[in-house]
N, C-alpha and C positions, 0 to 999 in steps of 0.2 A: 341341410335340405336338398341342395344340389346333388349331393352324394346319393340320397334316397331316391331322387327322381331318376338318376342314371341307373340305379339298381333295378327299379321297377321296369324300366324299358327293356332290360335284358333278361329279367327273370323268366319270362315266358319261354325264351329259347333255351336257357340253361336248365330249366326243369325237365326238358326232354332228354338231357344228358346228365342224369343224376350220378352216373358212375363217375368216380373221381371228384366228387364234390367236396371231399376233405383232403388235406395235404398230409401224406404220411410223414410222421416225425415233426410236423409243424408245431408251433406254439404261439401264444398270444400274450403280450405283456399284461393284458386285462384279466388273464386267468392264471396268474402265477400259482394260486393254490392248487391247481391241477397239473402243474408241471411234473414231468417224469424224472426218473433217476433219483439222485440224492437231494433234489432241490428242497424237499419238505423236511429233510432231516434236521433236527434241532441239535446239531453237534457243536456249534460254536465256531465252526471252521468254514462257514458259507460266506461268499462275497455277493454284493459289495458291503462295505461297512463304513462307519465314521472313523476316519483315521486321525488319531490324536497327535498333535505336535506339541512338544518335541519328543513324546514317548516313543514314536515309531521312526524317528529320524536316524539315518545312518549316513556315514561319510562316504563319498565317492572318491576314491584315490586317483583313478585314471579316467580318461574319457570313456563313456559307455560304449560308443560305437567304435567298432574295429573294422577298417582304420578310422581314425578320428575325422578325416575329411574324405567323404566318399564321392565318387563321380555321379552325375545325373544318370538315371536309368529309366528304362521303359517298364512300367509296372502293368500287370494284368488287372483289369478293372471289372467289378461286378456290383450290382445293386439288387436288393430284394425288398420285401416289405418290412425288414427289420433293420437293415444297415446299408451303408456304402462301404465297400471294401476294396483294397488293393492287395494283390499277392505278389511275391517276389519271383522273378523268372527263374526257371530251372537252369542248372548247369553253371552256377556261379558260386559254388561253395566257398566260404571264406570272405566273400565280398560283403556280406551283411551278417556279421556276427556282433554280439554284444557281450561285454564283460559283466558278469553278475556280481553286484556289490556283495561284500561279506564272504566271498568264496575264494579269495586269493587268486583272482584272475581267470576262474573257470569261464569258458565261453559257451554261448548258446546261439543257435542259428535262427535268424528272423524268418517267419513264415508268412504272416499277413498283418495288415494294419486296417482296423475298422473303426467306425464312428458310432457313438451313442449321443443322441441329442434330445432336446426338450428340457432335460436337466441332466447333470452328470450322474453317473452311477454311484460313485463314491462321494461322500462328504469329507471335507477336511476341517477339523475343529467345528463340526456341525454346520458348515457352510456348503450349500449347493452351488454348482457352476452351470453354465449354459450348455456345455458340450464336453464330452470326454472321448479321447482316442485311446485305443488299446493296440499295442504292438505285441503280437503273440509270437513267442519264440519256443524252440524245442531243442533239447539236448538228450543224449542217452547216457544214463548213469547206471552202471552195473547191469546193463541189459534192459533197463526199464526207461521208458520215455518220461521226461520231466518237462513240464510246461512252466515257463516264466513269462509274465505279462508286464510290460512297461506302459504305464498309463500317464496321460497328460490331460489336465483340465483346461478349459477355455472360458474366458469371460468376454463380455461385449466390448468391442473396441475396433481396432483396425482389422481389415480383412487378412486372413491367414493365407499365404500364397500356396501352400501345399493342399489345404482344404479346398481352395479355389480350383486347383487342378482337378481334384476329385469331382467337384461339382460340375465343372465344365464338361468332363467326360460323361458324367451321368446325364446331363442335359442332351448330349448328342447320342446317348445310348452307345457310347464307345466301349470297346473292349480293352483299350490300353490307355495308360496315362504316361505321357512322355516327359522327360526331364524332372523326374521326382527325386527330391534331395532330402534324405532322412535327417541331415544335420540341421535343417530348419526346425525340426521337431525335437531333436535330441542333440543339441550343440555340445561341443567339448567343455563349455563353461559350467555345466551342471556339476556341482560339488557336494550336494546333499540330496537325499531321496528318502521317501517314506516307504517302509518295508513291513510286510506281514505275510503270513501263510493263510491262504484262503481257498477259493474254488473258482471254477468257471461261473460266469454270471448268467448263463442261459443253459437250458437242458442239454446234457444230463447233469449239470452242476457238479462235475467231478471235482473232488477235493485234492489237496496236495499241490496246489498251484502256488508258486512263489510270485508275490505281487510287489512291484516297485513303482510308486506313483510320485511324479515330480510335483513338489508343493507349489512352485511358482507358476501361475497360470499364463498361458498364451492367450491371444485374442482372436475373436471371430466377429465378423461384421453383422449388422442387422440384415443386410441383403442375403448373406450366406445362411443365416438362421431361417429366413423366410423360404428359401429354396428347399432346405431340408424339411421344413414343416409341410411343404407341398407333398413331399414323398410320404409323409405320415397320413395326409388326407387320402392319397391313393390307397394306402394300406387300410385305412378305415373303411373305404368303400368295399374292398375285398372282404374284410372281416364281417361287415354287415351282411353282405350277400351270402357268405358261408353260413352265418348264423341262421338266416332265413331258410336256406335249403336244408340244413341239418335238423332244425327244429320242426320243419314241416313234414319230416319223414314219418 
């Protein structure tokens, strides 16, 4: 109701500026049937999926993160109506590489880490989790870019310190997150991981993505979930407004 009241207050002004009332390339989770790209293709290679244990389990021979113990870094921070994301600073090639399981030590460079909340994108043995993080990495193989995504699921419990850093930055509308430590999310102790070939989970849903999801959940607190839910409410207001403007044209 509050969202609707806010929308009504600003509709009069925004109707004067119809131009730009829709976002180029935007998408909404409530309209997945209209997503572009290969999202609607029934190829059997779309993500997310229910990952079966032990069917998809592979052994991790060495620590995923190279080097296994990384220094704290300052990450670039952004948020929008879909996610909270941190990207890795430029000019530090080799500092944030991951070894890809099942490839005899082939390395892939970390690009960005983002969150999906409300419920996890993947299920593990038909179980949903409260939140899922995706670490997106890239390597070039025979001249072709290859994406590998490392996922982690979260259940309710203690606050996660790295998620907290992202939340604190989002609260301040900050553009950086200081002291970010990837080993909190991907420690050297990981010895098994769930693997399958799928796609990006948002448009254009490009296939050929290698997925590695850690089965053991991390924890996130109720307060952290509440803050992320507030971001969803802001997104809901924007979506409601855009629906009003486009449907009244």
